[in-house]
N, C-alpha and C positions, 0 to 999 in steps of 0.2 A: 505492500501500499503506499501513496505516498506520502509523502510526512504535511502533515497539516500547516507547521508553520512555513514551510518553504511554497504551498501553491499560497497562502494567504501575504507573504514577501512578495510571490510574485505579481499576485494578481493588482497587489496596493502598489509597486513599484509601476505595474502597466497604467493605471487611472494616472497616478500623478506625472507620468513620465508625457500622455498624452496632453493634460490640460494644458503642462507649460510649453511643451510642441508649441500650440496654438494661442497661449497668449505670447510666445517671442514671434510666431508670426504675424499678430496683430502688430507687434512691436517693427517688426519686418526691419530686423540687420540683417545685409548680406556680404560676403566674403565677395569682392570683385576679381573676375580673371586678371592674371598679369603674366609674363613671362616666364617666369620661375613657378607657377601655379598650373596644376596640370584640368583643370573645370575650364570649360571656356563659356559656360554660362554664369550669370552672378546666387549665388547659393545663399541659403540662410544660415547663418552663425551663428555662437554665443549658445550652442547644443549641449556644451557641459553642462549645464545647467539643471538639463532633464537629468542627468544620474548625480549631481551633485548636492541637488534639494532632497532626491529619495534617501538618499545613503544617508544625509544628516537624520535626517527625520525617524528611518528605522532602526537606526542603531549605532550610528558611526558620530552622535554626538557625544557619546563617551569618551571618544579618545578627538576629536575635532575641542572639544569647550572641556578639554579635561583637567587646563588650569589656563591662568591669564594668558600666560606666554603664549599655548599652543591655540587657542582662540584667536588672539591680533595674530599669530603666522600665518593662520589660513585664511583669516580675514585680506590680509593683506597680498595674498598669491590671487585672493577670486577676485578681489576688486581690481588690483592690476591687470587681470584675463580680463575680466571684463573690461577694460577699459581699451586694451590693447585692441579687440574686437571692434568697440565702437570709433574709436576714434585714431589709434595707433600709438604705440606706446613706444618711446626710444630704448637703444642697446642696452643704455647705461642704465634708463629707469628701470629695464626690466631686471637686467643684474644683482641691482642695487638692492630691490624689493627680496628677490632672492637670498640674496648673503643676509639681510636684515631677517628676513624669513626664518633662514638657517640657523642664526646667531639666537632665536626665540626661543627655536625647539631644544638649541644645548640646554638654554636656561630653563626648558619646560620638563628636562630629563629624558627628552630623544635625541639624545647625542653621543655619541662612542664614549667609552667608560675606558676601552684598551683597544689599542692599535696596534699590532704585530709586538706585543708588547711593551711597546710604549704606553705610559700614564702621565705625562708630564698635562697639565688642565689646557697651558696654551696651544702648547699643541692639535689634544684633543678637537679644540674649541674649534683653532684653524680648519683642522679635516674636516669636522660636520660641518663646517657650512659651505666649504668648496664640494662634498657631498653633496648635499643637499642642492644646492646652482647647475652641479654637473646631472642628478638624475633629473631635473624638471625637463635640461636643456636636451637629454640623451632621449626623451619621450617626445618633444617638441620635435625634435628632427626627423622620426620616422613618421610624423602625422603629416604623408604629403601622399598618400594615394587614400580613396574610400574604406574605411574601418579597419586600416591600418592597425596604426596606434591602437584603437579599440581592443583589438584583437589580439594583438599582443600583450597588450594593456592584462585580459583576460586569464591568456595564456601562464604570463608570468607573478598573477596574481592566486592564480590554482596550484602552480608550481610552490608558490611559498607557503600559502595553505596548509598544502602537503606536508611540511616541515614541520609547521610550527601549529597545528590546528589546535592543542592543549593549551597553549598560549591566552593572555587575554583578546590579542589581537586576532585571532582566528576568527572569532564572528565577524568582524571589519572586513576581512579578507571575505569569505561567504557572502557577504550584504553586498560590497562593491562588482564583485561579478555578477549578478543577479543583476544589479541598476545596469550595470554595461552589457550585459547579452541582451537586455529587453530596449538599450538606444541602440544595439545593431541592429534593429527592423526599423529605423531612421536613417542609418549610418552606412548598410554594407553593400547596397546595389543603388546605382544611380541616387545616391545620396540627396534627400530632399533637404537636409541639412548637415551641416558640419557641427564638432564638437571646440571648434577654435580654441585660441588659447586659454580661453576660459576652462575649458577640459582636458587640455593637454599638460597645462601648468599644473592643474590642482591633482590628476593623476601622478606627474614627475614627484611632487611633492609629497603626496600621501603614501606611492607606494617607496619613497625612501625611510620617509619613519614607519610604515609596518617592518621594513627591515629590518630597522635598529630595534625595533622594539619586541621583535619575533626571536631577539637572542644575536643577530647580527654585529650588536654593541660594543659586546665583548667580540672584536676581529681578531683572530689566531690565525694561523700560518693553512691549521685545518679548516678553516669555513672558506679561505680566499678561493677556491675552485669552484666551490658548488656555487658560491654565492655571484661567480662568473657566468657559471652556467646557464643561472637563472635568470640572466638578464641577458644572454649572449648575443642574440641579434641586435639588440639595439646600441647595446656596448661596443662590440667592433664597428656596426652600423656607423657612428661617431669617433670613434678612435681610427679609423679609416679616415674619413672626413676629414679630421684636423691635420692629417700625417699629410693628406693629399692637398692641403690649401698651404702649411708649413711649407713644402716642398716648389708649390707652386708661386711663392710670395706673395699671397693674399692673405687677408685678415684671416682668422679662424670663424668669423662670425658670417663672412660672407654666404651666401647660399648659390648652390648648384643643383643641376639634374646629373649625379654621380653616383647617389645613393645605389643601395643593393635594391629597393623596390622600384628605381627608377629605370636599371639596367634590364632586368627582367621583366616588368612592363611593356619596355620597346622589342624586347627579345620575343615576348609572348604575348600576353593580354595581360589586363587590372585582375579577372579571376582566377589565374594560372597561375602570376606572379602571389595572389593571397597566399593559396592554396602551398607554395611551394615555402614561402616566408613563412607561414605559420605550422606547418608539418616541423622546420626545421629548429624552430623555438621549441615544440615540444618534445622533439629528441632531445635538446641540448637541456630543457627543462626535467625530462625523466633521469637523465644523467646526473644531474647536478642533486634532484633528489636520490637517487640510490649512495653516490658520494656521500651526502651530507650524512645520511644513515651510518655507515661506516667509517666517517672518521669523527663522529662523535665520539 
């Protein structure tokens, strides 16, 4: 039999996301086509609110509003994401917000407690704010094809849930996966709404926090490889993008069309590219889960 909690949660999320969709449609916030974007017609954006609001309402509030530092951090990330979708935020504004939000989470108890044997508080603080800014940006960088960032995030959250479902953060991962699966109805094929920076910033920030809260805050050598495998596709796509831009003497913030999804879509098509990328991440996540269990 189906779990009553699962059915109730799924139906509630469906209702909330549908209501929010029509509200955003009424407001009429659109992402316009450009040379570096793949869509040819204006698309509704700011769709991240479709899964952010239900996630917070159905159980995420325990994490998001755990203390004043965490609440302010999430407010900043969501607010700047909305502003970016509405007006367009500068790179400095976005990076500054990410660093401040990361600092707030450190003081709120969601930072590194040890990193490969390092326990110096200043070093851990700097590593934490860099870590959160990196997480936000690796999810933002894979948000370049319909449904890709949402699908990858769903796989990553599911993998993380598999190694930490007994922790307090386990329920949060379960809830965000349900919210993302419902959002895919609006986003996966001929997407009628994009999650925008509102969604990608939130997902990256939440993902970073849940990794640390799930046991990776005490970052040992045994946890290094499982960690990398659980986020393999976004991590390596971002790493290669940085290397590529440095090699070409360009800013690492410059956009290009040489990410893995661009290459696969050009060679095949969107659907095949999504299947290949998601299956690869599923394989990496499975290896990460197995390795995590062996190395505990």
